[in-house]
LUMKOL-999918 format. One record per atom (N, C-alpha, C): residue in three letters; z, x, y. Coordinates in steps of 0.05 Angstrom, whole numbers, padded with zeros to 5 digits, always signed. Atoms other than C-alpha are relative to their C-alpha. Layout:
ALAZXY/...
END
This chain:
MET-00017+00020+00013/MET-00173+00228+00299/MET+00008+00012-00027/LYS-00010-00008+00027/LYS-00130+00243+00238/LYS+00010-00025-00014/ILE-00007+00023+00016/ILE-00123+00190+00184/ILE+00015+00008-00025/ALA-00015-00004+00025/ALA-00071+00189+00129/ALA-00009-00020-00021/ILE+00005+00018+00023/ILE-00090+00161+00061/ILE+00021+00006-00021/MET-00024-00003+00016/MET-00031+00149+00017/MET-00001-00018-00025/GLY-00004+00016+00024/GLY-00017+00124-00054/GLY+00028+00007-00010/ALA-00026-00005+00012/ALA+00045+00123-00097/ALA-00002+00019-00024/MET+00003-00015+00025/MET+00018+00156-00160/MET-00026+00017+00001/PRO+00024-00017+00000/PRO-00033+00211-00176/PRO-00025-00016-00005/GLU+00023+00016+00007/GLU-00080+00159-00205/GLU-00012-00015+00024/GLU+00009+00016-00023/GLU-00083+00123-00138/GLU-00014+00017+00021/ILE+00015-00017-00020/ILE-00108+00183-00097/ILE-00021+00017-00014/ALA+00020-00017+00014/ALA-00149+00219-00151/ALA-00028-00008+00006/PRO+00028+00008-00007/PRO-00212+00177-00137/PRO-00008+00008+00028/ILE+00006-00008-00028/ILE-00206+00195-00063/ILE-00005+00030+00001/LEU+00004-00029+00000/LEU-00198+00270-00075/LEU-00027+00007-00013/GLU+00026-00006+00014/GLU-00259+00267-00122/GLU-00024-00004+00019/LYS+00021+00005-00019/LYS-00301+00242-00063/LYS-00003+00023+00021/LEU+00000-00022-00020/LEU-00284+00304-00021/LEU-00010+00026-00013/SER+00011-00025+00011/SER-00322+00369-00031/SER+00021+00022-00002/GLU-00021-00020+00001/GLU-00262+00412-00014/GLU+00024-00010+00017/TYR-00024+00007-00016/TYR-00191+00406+00013/TYR+00021+00022-00003/LYS-00022-00019+00000/LYS-00131+00448+00030/LYS+00026-00014-00010/THR-00025+00011+00010/THR-00066+00437-00007/THR+00024+00013+00013/THR-00024-00010-00012/THR+00001+00444+00028/THR+00024-00012-00016/GLN-00024+00010+00013/GLN+00067+00440-00010/GLN+00022-00002+00021/TYR-00022+00004-00020/TYR+00123+00411+00032/TYR+00019-00021-00010/ALA-00021+00019+00007/ALA+00189+00376+00017/ALA-00004-00012-00027/GLY+00003+00009+00028/GLY+00175+00373-00057/GLY-00024-00016-00006/ASN+00025+00015+00004/ASN+00106+00343-00050/ASN-00024+00016+00008/ALA+00025-00013-00007/ALA+00033+00362-00043/ALA-00015-00018+00019/TYR+00016+00014-00021/TYR-00009+00343+00018/TYR-00027+00013+00001/TYR+00027-00010+00002/TYR-00084+00350+00016/TYR-00014-00006+00027/GLU+00014+00003-00026/GLU-00122+00362+00082/GLU-00029+00006-00003/ALA+00029-00003+00002/ALA-00197+00354+00089/ALA-00013-00010+00025/SER+00017+00011-00021/SER-00251+00344+00140/SER-00020-00020-00013/TYR+00017+00021+00012/TYR-00293+00281+00129/TYR-00015-00014+00023/LYS+00017+00013-00020/LYS-00350+00258+00173/LYS+00010+00003+00029/GLY-00009-00007-00028/GLY-00322+00292+00235/GLY+00029-00007+00006/ILE-00028+00005-00005/ILE-00250+00270+00227/ILE+00017+00015-00020/ASP-00019-00013+00018/ASP-00188+00299+00193/ASP+00014-00020-00017/LEU-00015+00017+00019/LEU-00156+00268+00132/LEU+00024+00016-00010/VAL-00022-00011+00016/VAL-00088+00281+00101/VAL+00006-00021-00021/ILE-00002+00017+00023/ILE-00079+00252+00032/ILE+00024+00008-00017/ALA-00023-00007+00017/ALA-00017+00247-00012/ALA+00008-00024-00017/TYR-00014+00022+00014/TYR+00017+00207-00066/TYR+00030+00006+00002/SER-00028-00004-00007/SER+00090+00196-00052/SER+00019+00003-00023/LYS-00017+00007+00023/LYS+00118+00182-00121/LYS+00010-00028+00004/ILE-00006+00029+00000/ILE+00143+00113-00138/ILE+00025-00007+00016/GLY-00025+00010-00012/GLY+00193+00074-00096/GLY+00001+00003+00030/LYS-00002+00002-00029/LYS+00215+00060-00025/LYS+00009+00026+00013/VAL-00010-00025-00012/VAL+00253+00125-00013/VAL-00022+00021+00002/PHE+00021-00020-00001/PHE+00196+00171-00032/PHE-00023-00008+00018/SER+00022+00009-00017/SER+00144+00129+00004/SER+00008+00002+00029/THR-00010-00004-00027/THR+00187+00130+00067/THR-00002+00029+00008/LEU+00001-00028-00006/LEU+00193+00205+00064/LEU-00029+00010+00004/THR+00027-00009-00002/THR+00119+00216+00052/THR-00015-00011+00024/ALA+00013+00012-00024/ALA+00095+00168+00106/ALA+00010+00014+00025/THR-00012-00014-00023/THR+00142+00201+00156/THR-00011+00028+00003/ILE+00011-00027-00001/ILE+00118+00271+00139/ILE-00030-00001+00008/MET+00028+00002-00006/MET+00045+00250+00143/MET-00005-00005+00030/ILE+00003+00006-00028/ILE+00056+00224+00213/ILE+00013+00022+00018/GLU-00015-00019-00017/GLU+00108+00273+00241/GLU-00009+00029-00003/ARG+00008-00029+00004/ARG+00086+00339+00209/ARG-00030+00004+00001/PHE+00029-00004+00002/PHE+00012+00327+00197/PHE-00015-00014+00022/GLY+00013+00012-00024/GLY-00002+00285+00259/GLY-00018-00024-00005/ALA+00017+00023+00006/ALA-00033+00224+00226/ALA+00002-00022+00022/GLN+00001+00021-00022/GLN-00054+00171+00278/GLN-00005-00028-00011/LYS+00002+00025+00014/LYS-00071+00117+00228/LYS+00007+00005-00029/LEU-00007-00003+00028/LEU-00047+00105+00157/LEU-00012-00022-00017/LEU+00011+00019+00019/LEU-00083+00072+00100/LEU+00012+00005-00027/PHE-00012-00003+00026/PHE-00049+00058+00034/PHE-00018-00013-00021/SER+00016+00010+00022/SER-00088+00050-00030/SER+00016+00001-00026/GLY-00015+00001+00024/GLY-00056+00027-00094/GLY-00002-00025-00016/VAL+00001+00024+00017/VAL-00041-00026-00146/VAL+00025-00017+00004/ALA-00023+00019-00004/ALA+00005-00087-00147/ALA-00001-00020-00022/GLY-00002+00023+00018/GLY+00029-00144-00190/GLY-00006-00025+00015/ALA+00007+00025-00013/ALA+00003-00213-00175/ALA+00023-00020-00002/ILE-00018+00023-00001/ILE+00048-00270-00154/ILE-00017-00025+00001/SER+00018+00022-00004/SER-00005-00318-00129/SER-00018-00005-00025/ALA+00018+00006+00022/ALA-00043-00354-00184/ALA-00029+00004+00006/THR+00028-00004-00008/THR-00107-00342-00144/THR-00008+00030-00004/LEU+00006-00028+00003/LEU-00101-00267-00158/LEU-00001+00007-00030/LYS+00004-00009+00027/LYS-00128-00238-00223/LYS-00001+00030-00001/VAL+00002-00029+00003/VAL-00129-00167-00251/VAL-00027+00009+00010/GLY+00025-00011-00012/GLY-00179-00126-00211/GLY-00005-00011+00028/ASP+00003+00011-00027/ASP-00175-00170-00149/ASP+00013+00018+00021/LEU-00010-00016-00023/LEU-00162-00138-00081/LEU+00016-00018+00019/ILE-00016+00015-00020/ILE-00108-00161-00032/ILE+00006+00019+00023/VAL-00007-00014-00025/VAL-00099-00138+00040/VAL+00026-00012+00011/ALA-00026+00010-00010/ALA-00028-00143+00067/ALA-00003-00009+00029/THR-00002+00009-00028/THR-00021-00185+00130/THR+00028+00007+00011/LYS-00027-00008-00007/LYS+00054-00172+00130/LYS+00015+00006-00026/LEU-00014-00010+00023/LEU+00105-00141+00084/LEU+00030-00004+00004/ALA-00029+00004-00001/ALA+00178-00153+00066/ALA+00013+00015-00024/GLN-00014-00013+00022/GLN+00231-00118+00023/GLN+00016-00022-00016/HIS-00013+00022+00015/HIS+00250-00168-00032/HIS+00027+00007-00011/ASP-00026-00008+00012/ASP+00309-00127-00057/ASP+00021+00007+00021/LEU-00019-00005-00022/LEU+00343-00120+00011/LEU+00017-00025+00004/ASP-00017+00024+00001/ASP+00403-00167+00008/ASP+00027+00004+00014/ILE-00026+00002-00013/ILE+00459-00175+00059/ILE+00005-00029+00007/THR-00004+00029-00004/THR+00461-00250+00052/THR+00030-00007+00002/ALA-00029+00005-00002/ALA+00537-00244+00045/ALA+00009-00001+00028/PHE-00007+00000-00028/PHE+00538-00234+00120/PHE-00016-00021+00016/GLY+00014+00022-00013/GLY+00496-00295+00134/GLY-00029+00005+00008/HIS+00027-00007-00007/HIS+00429-00261+00140/HIS-00019-00009-00022/PRO+00019+00006+00021/PRO+00365-00281+00103/PRO-00006+00024-00017/PHE+00009-00022+00017/PHE+00339-00240+00045/PHE-00021+00017+00015/GLY+00020-00018-00012/GLY+00300-00179+00069/GLY+00006+00008+00029/TYR-00005-00005-00028/TYR+00334-00175+00137/TYR+00024+00018+00004/VAL-00023-00015-00009/VAL+00380-00124+00169/VAL+00002-00003+00031/PRO-00002+00002-00029/PRO+00408-00128+00240/PRO-00017+00021+00015/GLU+00019-00016-00016/GLU+00360-00100+00292/GLU-00026+00005-00014/GLY+00025-00002+00015/GLY+00305-00106+00241/GLY-00014-00027-00001/ALA+00014+00025+00004/ALA+00260-00162+00216/ALA-00005-00003-00030/VAL+00006+00004+00028/VAL+00245-00194+00149/VAL-00028+00011-00006/PHE+00028-00008+00004/PHE+00170-00180+00157/PHE-00009+00020+00020/VAL+00014-00019-00018/VAL+00129-00123+00187/VAL-00029-00007-00003/GLU+00029+00008+00000/GLU+00058-00142+00206/GLU-00018+00025+00000/ALA+00020-00022+00001/ALA-00001-00097+00189/ALA-00019-00002+00023/ASP+00018-00001-00023/ASP-00053-00076+00239/ASP-00023-00020-00001/LYS+00020+00022+00000/LYS-00097-00135+00257/LYS-00029+00010+00002/GLU+00027-00011-00003/GLU-00157-00093+00277/GLU-00011+00011-00026/MET+00009-00010+00026/MET-00160-00058+00210/MET-00003-00022-00021/ILE+00004+00023+00018/ILE-00152-00124+00174/ILE-00027-00013+00006/LEU+00027+00011-00007/LEU-00213-00150+00212/LEU-00022+00019-00010/LEU+00019-00019+00010/LEU-00249-00086+00194/LEU-00004-00002-00030/SER+00002+00002+00029/SER-00233-00097+00121/SER-00018-00024-00008/LYS+00018+00022+00006/LYS-00271-00163+00124/LYS-00029+00009+00000/GLU+00027-00011-00001/GLU-00333-00125+00144/GLU-00006+00017-00025/VAL+00004-00016+00023/VAL-00323-00076+00088/VAL-00004-00017-00025/ALA+00002+00018+00022/ALA-00313-00132+00038/ALA-00028-00012-00001/SER+00026+00012-00002/SER-00377-00164+00062/SER-00022+00020-00008/ASP+00019-00021+00006/ASP-00416-00099+00058/ASP-00001+00006-00030/MET-00002-00007+00028/MET-00391-00087-00013/MET-00004-00024-00018/GLY+00003+00024+00016/GLY-00401-00158-00035/GLY+00024-00008-00016/LYS-00025+00005+00014/LYS-00328-00165-00054/LYS+00015-00022+00013/MET-00020+00019-00010/MET-00278-00221-00047/MET+00027+00014+00003/VAL-00026-00012-00005/VAL-00214-00196-00015/VAL+00018-00021+00011/GLN-00020+00020-00009/GLN-00153-00240-00007/GLN+00019+00013+00020/GLU-00021-00009-00018/GLU-00105-00232+00051/GLU+00026-00015-00007/GLY-00025+00013+00007/GLY-00032-00246+00040/GLY+00025+00017+00005/VAL-00026-00013-00003/VAL+00041-00227+00041/VAL+00006+00017-00025/ILE-00008-00018+00022/ILE+00063-00168-00001/ILE+00030+00006+00002/ALA-00028-00005+00001/ALA+00135-00160-00023/ALA+00005+00026-00015/THR-00005-00027+00010/THR+00164-00091-00038/THR+00029+00002-00009/GLY-00027-00005+00009/GLY+00225-00071-00078/GLY+00001+00023-00020/ASP-00003-00022+00019/ASP+00253-00014-00121/ASP+00005-00011-00028/GLN-00001+00012+00026/GLN+00240-00054-00184/GLN-00028-00004-00010/PHE+00026+00008+00013/PHE+00181-00059-00232/PHE+00005-00027-00011/VAL-00006+00028+00008/VAL+00181-00134-00239/VAL-00018-00008-00024/ALA+00014+00009+00024/ALA+00163-00158-00308/ALA+00015-00024-00011/ASN-00017+00023+00006/ASN+00202-00223-00307/ASN-00011-00024+00016/GLU+00012+00023-00013/GLU+00172-00291-00292/GLU+00019-00013+00020/GLU-00020+00013-00018/GLU+00236-00319-00261/GLU+00003+00016+00026/ARG-00003-00017-00023/ARG+00244-00259-00214/ARG-00025-00001+00017/LYS+00026+00001-00015/LYS+00170-00261-00195/LYS-00002-00026+00016/ASN+00002+00026-00014/ASN+00174-00335-00178/ASN+00020-00002+00023/TRP-00020+00000-00022/TRP+00237-00325-00137/TRP-00011+00016+00024/ILE+00012-00016-00022/ILE+00203-00270-00096/ILE-00022-00016+00014/GLY+00022+00016-00012/GLY+00143-00315-00086/GLY+00009-00022+00017/SER-00010+00022-00016/SER+00182-00374-00062/SER+00017+00008+00024/THR-00018-00009-00021/THR+00232-00335-00020/THR-00015+00012+00023/PHE+00015-00014-00021/PHE+00181-00293+00018/PHE-00028-00010+00004/HIS+00028+00010-00001/HIS+00118-00335+00008/HIS-00019+00023-00006/ALA+00016-00024+00007/ALA+00091-00272-00024/ALA-00022-00005-00020/ASP+00023+00002+00018/ASP+00025-00265-00059/ASP-00001+00022-00021/ALA+00000-00023+00018/ALA+00036-00197-00092/ALA+00025+00016+00005/LEU-00024-00017-00003/LEU+00091-00147-00104/LEU-00006+00028-00010/GLU+00003-00028+00007/GLU+00097-00072-00110/GLU+00025+00015+00009/MET-00024-00015-00004/MET+00145-00015-00095/MET+00000+00019+00024/GLU+00002-00019-00023/GLU+00123+00022-00031/GLU-00008-00012+00027/GLY+00014+00009-00024/GLY+00086-00020+00020/GLY+00018-00006+00024/ALA-00017+00008-00022/ALA+00142-00049+00062/ALA+00015+00023+00013/SER-00014-00023-00012/SER+00178+00017+00070/SER-00020+00017+00016/VAL+00021-00014-00016/VAL+00113+00050+00093/VAL-00005-00016+00026/ALA+00004+00017-00024/ALA+00104-00009+00141/ALA+00022+00004+00020/VAL-00023-00005-00019/VAL+00174+00002+00171/VAL-00003+00026+00014/VAL+00004-00027-00012/VAL+00159+00076+00183/VAL-00022-00002+00021/CYS+00023+00001-00018/CYS+00091+00062+00215/CYS+00007-00017+00025/ASP-00008+00018-00022/ASP+00119+00005+00258/ASP+00019+00015+00019/ALA-00019-00015-00017/ALA+00176+00049+00283/ALA-00013+00022+00016/LEU+00013-00022-00013/LEU+00129+00106+00300/LEU-00026-00007+00014/ASN+00024+00011-00014/ASN+00074+00062+00330/ASN-00026+00011-00011/VAL+00024-00008+00014/VAL+00022+00082+00279/VAL-00013-00024-00014/PRO+00013+00023+00013/PRO-00028+00028+00259/PRO-00003+00006-00030/PHE+00001-00004+00029/PHE-00027+00017+00184/PHE-00015-00023-00014/PHE+00015+00019+00016/PHE-00068-00018+00131/PHE+00007+00004-00029/ILE-00008-00002+00028/ILE-00045-00033+00060/ILE-00017-00017-00018/LEU+00018+00014+00019/LEU-00094-00051+00005/LEU+00011+00005-00028/ARG-00008-00002+00027/ARG-00074-00066-00066/ARG-00020-00013-00019/SER+00016+00012+00021/SER-00115-00078-00129/SER+00019-00010-00021/ILE-00018+00012+00019/ILE-00082-00124-00179/ILE-00003+00012-00028/SER+00000-00014+00026/SER-00062-00088-00243/SER+00014-00017-00021/ASP-00015+00016+00019/ASP-00017-00140-00275/ASP+00010-00026+00013/ALA-00009+00026-00011/ALA+00014-00209-00267/ALA+00031-00001+00004/ALA-00029-00002-00005/ALA+00087-00185-00258/ALA+00016-00019-00018/ASP-00014+00018+00019/ASP+00109-00224-00320/ASP+00007+00016-00024/MET-00010-00014+00024/MET+00131-00207-00390/MET-00020+00020-00011/ASP+00021-00018+00009/ASP+00064-00173-00404/ASP-00006+00022+00021/ALA+00007-00017-00022/ALA+00066-00132-00340/ALA-00002+00029-00008/SER+00000-00029+00006/SER+00083-00064-00370/SER-00025+00007-00017/PHE+00024-00005+00015/PHE+00026-00070-00420/PHE-00025-00002+00018/SER+00023+00004-00018/SER-00024-00096-00368/SER-00002+00024+00019/PHE+00000-00022-00020/PHE-00003-00042-00318/PHE-00013+00025-00011/ASP+00011-00025+00012/ASP-00018+00016-00365/ASP-00030-00003-00005/GLU+00028+00004+00008/GLU-00084-00015-00387/GLU-00019+00000+00024/PHE+00018+00004-00023/PHE-00112-00030-00318/PHE+00006+00018+00024/LEU-00007-00017-00023/LEU-00079+00023-00273/LEU-00024+00016+00010/GLU+00021-00018-00010/GLU-00138+00071-00270/GLU-00023-00015+00012/THR+00023+00016-00011/THR-00193+00019-00261/THR+00008-00014+00026/SER-00009+00014-00025/SER-00152-00019-00209/SER+00003+00020+00023/ALA-00003-00021-00020/ALA-00136+00046-00172/ALA-00027+00008+00011/VAL+00027-00007-00009/VAL-00210+00063-00169/VAL-00011-00021+00019/GLU+00009+00022-00017/GLU-00226-00005-00140/GLU+00012+00002+00028/SER-00014-00002-00026/SER-00174+00003-00085/SER-00009+00024+00015/ALA+00007-00025-00014/ALA-00193+00075-00069/ALA-00028-00002+00011/GLU+00028+00002-00009/GLU-00267+00059-00063/GLU+00000-00017+00026/PHE-00001+00017-00024/PHE-00251+00004-00013/PHE+00012+00015+00024/VAL-00013-00014-00022/VAL-00204+00048+00028/VAL-00019+00021+00012/MET+00019-00019-00011/MET-00258+00102+00034/MET-00021-00013+00017/LYS+00019+00016-00017/LYS-00306+00049+00060/LYS+00013-00007+00026/MET-00015+00005-00025/MET-00252+00032+00111/MET-00001+00024+00018/VAL+00001-00025-00016/VAL-00250+00105+00133/VAL-00028+00003+00012/ASP+00027-00001-00010/ASP-00326+00103+00140/ASP-00003-00018+00025/LYS+00002+00018-00022/LYS-00320+00043+00186/LYS+00016+00011+00025/LEU-00017-00010-00023/LEU-00265+00076+00228/LEU-00014+00023+00014/VAL+00013-00023-00013/VAL-00309+00137+00241/VAL-00027-00007+00012/GLU+00026+00008-00011/GLU-00371+00097+00260/GLU+00001-00001+00031/
END
């Protein structure tokens, strides 16, 4: 089995690379991909750079060129739900693109013909994440994650995304990765650690909590890999 572990920024995969004794680096299509053996399986690890286009490209390469059979995403997100605080973990049950808008043609936000507003994450890995959370003594919330090519630091925009998509958190890569995995029949799991509240203080909070939140998410994802190889 080959598992892809993906983040958007260097900080999101650095804690994972630190857990590996050695790895091979491949430069391809303007990005670095790290391959390693881990407990009898193969891993390919990469950060995509921020946004839907780069994350789409990276997820596709990890599957099509490197042969990933499952994909796990580790990263940070802004909270929409009042139940989420900085440092909390959220597992995506389904994802939508909040900035996708062809409502002028009578379609709902986030929808394109022959597509869907939401893409559902792999249910088996979500169940597995409950075991991991229990083993680690952590509370992990499940919910809807909204993705867009915007760093949201505006209360009004945040609330609109929350009410329109019933979203609990927002970020800039998850839904595009979900679309790729769904199209290529690759089970995927997306975990986010909350780094900010997607409001007027979001840019300050994000910088302050990025590294600690990324470590939280990466640690959980590696425990997920351990469960998958058992």
